N, C-alpha and C positions, 0 to 999 in steps of 0.2 A: 388318896392314891389314884382313884378314878379321875379326879380333876387333873392331876399331874399328867396322866397318860393322854387325856384329851388335849391338854395344852401342847404336849410333845408332838402328837400326831398333827395337830393344826400347824405347828411350826414347820414340820417337814413338808406338808402340802404347800404352805405359803412360800417357803424357800424354793421348792421345785418349780412352782409357777413363775417365780421371779427369774430363775435360771432359764426356763423355757422362753420367757420374754426376751431375755438378753440374747439367747441364741438366735431367735427369730430376727431381732433388730440387727444382729451382726451379719446374718446370712442374706437378708433381703437385698442390700445394695449389691452384693456379689451376684445374686441371681438376676437382678436387673441389668447389670453390666454384661453378663453372659448373653442374656436375651437380646440386648442392643447389638452386641458383636455378631451374633448369629443372623439377625435381621439385616445388618450391613453386608454380611457375606452373601446372603441370598440376593440382595439387591444388586450387588456387583456381579454375581454370577449370571443373573437374568439379563442385565445390561450387556454383558460380554456376549452371551448367546445371541441376543437380538442384533448386536453389531455384526457378528459373523454371518447371521442369516441375511443381513442386508447386503454385505459385500459378496456373499455366495451367489445370491440371485442376480445382483448387478453384473458381476463378471461373467456369469453364464449367459445372460441376455446379450451382453456386449459381444462376447466371443462367437455367438451363433447368429446374431442379426446384424452386427456392425453398427448398431444404433446406440450411441452413447447416451443420448437424451432419454430414450426409452429405458435404457438400463438403469439410469439414475432414478427415474420415476418408479420402476418396479422395486429397486433396492430400498427406497424410502417406504414403499408400501410394506415390504417384507419386515422392516424394522418394527412396525406396529405403532400403536398410540399409547405412550406411557405418560402418566401424570407426574412421574418422579424423576426419571432420567431423560436425557434429550440427545437426539442425533444432531450434533452440531454441524457436521458436514459430510457429504458423500460425493466424491469426485470420480468420474469414470473417464479414462483416457484410452484411446486406441491408436497405437503407432507401432511401426516396424513389425507388423504381423502379430501383435500381442494386445490383449485387453487387460487393463489394470484398474482395479477399484480400490480406493482408499477412503476409509471412514474414521470419524472421530466422534466419540460419545462423551457427553458431560454427565458425571455421576456425582450426586450430592453426598456429603458426609452427614449422616443422620445425627440428630440430637446435639449438634454442635453448630455454633455460628462460625462457619469456616467456608472458604471458597471450595466449590466442587473440583474434583480432579478429573482429568481427561484420560480416556482409553482410546488408543489409536491402533489400527490394524489395516492390512492391505492384502490383496490377493491378485494373482495374475493367471492368465490362461491364454493359450495360443488361439488365434482366430481360426474358426472352422468354416468350411464351405457353406455358403448360404443356401437356404431352401430354394429350389428352382421355382421360378415364376410359372404359375399355371395359367394357360390361356383359356381354360375352362375347368369346371369342376370335374374331377375324375382322374386327372393326371396331366402331365406336361404335354401340351399340344394335342391331347386326345379328347378326353371327356366322355362321359357316358351318353347314350342316346337322350337327347333333350337336355343335356347338362344336369342330370338329376343327382340329388344327394341321397345318402343313406339315411334312413329314419334315425333320429337322435335318441329314440326310446321306443319300446314296443307299445306304448300307450296310444290310445286314439286321440286325435286332435280335439281341442275344445275351443275356447275363445281365440279368435284369429286377429290378424293385424287391423282389421276394420271393425273389431268388436266394440270398441269405444274410442273416443278421441284421446290421442296420446299413447295408445297401445302400439308398440313398435315390433311385435313379434307374434309367434304362434305358441299358445299354451297347450300343454299335454297333462291334464289332471290325472292323478293316480296315487297309489300308496307310496309313502315315504320308503326309500330304499330301492325303488325300481331302477334298474341300470340306465345310465346315460352313456351314449356312444358318440364318438367323433363322426360328424356327418361326411367328412372328406379328409384326405391326406393334408397335412400341414404342420405348422409349428405353433405350440402354445406360447402366446405372448403375455397373457394376463391370467393370474389366479388371485382374486382379490376378495376380501371380506369387508363388506360395508356395514356389518352388524345388522341391526333391525331396520335399516333404511333400504329403500330402493330394491336392488337386485339381490340383497343378502350376500351370499358367497357365490361368485360367478367365474366362469372360464371363458376366455376368448382365444380362438384359434385363427391364425392367419393362413389362408390357402393360396396366397399369391394373386397377382394381377388385380389388387385392390379389393379382394373378396375376403370376408371374415364371417365366422359364425360365433354366436354367443349363447352360453348355457347358464341360466340363472336360477336363483332361489335354493341353492344347495346349502346344507349346513357346513360349518367350517371344517369338519373332519371328513367330509365326503369326497372332495376332489382327489383323484388318483394320479394327477399329473402336476408338474411344476413348470413355471416359465422357462422356455428354452427347450422343452421336450419336443421331439418330433413324434407325431402320432399318425397312425394309419386309419383309413376309413373303416368304421365299424369297431374300432378299439374302445374298450370301456375307459371312460375318463372320470366318472363320478356316479352320483345317484340322485334321484328325485328327493327334494327336501321341501321345507315350508318356512324358509328363512327370509328375512327382509320384509318388504311391503307386499305380503302375500295373503290372499284370501282363503287359502287352503293348499294342501300338498299338490304341487305340480311342477313341471319343467317349463320355464319360459325360454323359448328358442328363437333366436334372431339370425337373419342372414343380412349382412351389410355389403353393399357394393359402393366403393368410393366413399365409405363412411356413412352412407345413407341406408336405412333399413328398407328391405323389399319383402314382399309376401313370400314366406318360405314354402307354402303348400304346393305351388306349381313346380317347385324344384325337387320335391320329395317323391320317392317311389310310391 
């Protein structure tokens, strides 16, 4: 009798294990298909968002600056670097008082030998009045005594433009998160993330009359402005970081005239 019971129990366990194996084999392909579908949806959603970010920045720059080439460049930057999907085209046109940006993105179909499909979208905006050209730092035709700029950060200056060969600005070392301010009125033309290279994440403001200021080594989440934003002197635009080719937390600040860097210190209060 004892032997019979053991055999019966063994049979139940064996049969149950077999059923579990069958259930697992049956469910596994379905789980894989669901995971593949979800991953495809995530990929498509991310590609669509990046495409909209691209045309958003492009049409904003075009409508505020009237520069279609700059708008396309900033739109491509806003799209980012993806190893999976690709921005096939971005075209900016300015005509009849309107700026129009059209973008097309190629999105692959995962886990299948199939041609990628394309997502296209466009956006329009009326042309806005251009930022007045500044004859000097400080305002249109006016300027502060000596043409001085506001300090871009409350930190004390460190390594300057003559600190070493190839250094094109003034460094302000200090804690991460220290506020960074616009040195003068103007329009934001660039907010770009170079990753661990060069400036890291940086901002460029155009002050008119060939004058620009640059604020570098921020982290990607620190800029408070976007391309096309108009800013006022002393307005917070970001924070000190330690991103890119940086030896420690600091703000790298540049003043450019006609595209060439000049020593910022004589221009600062």
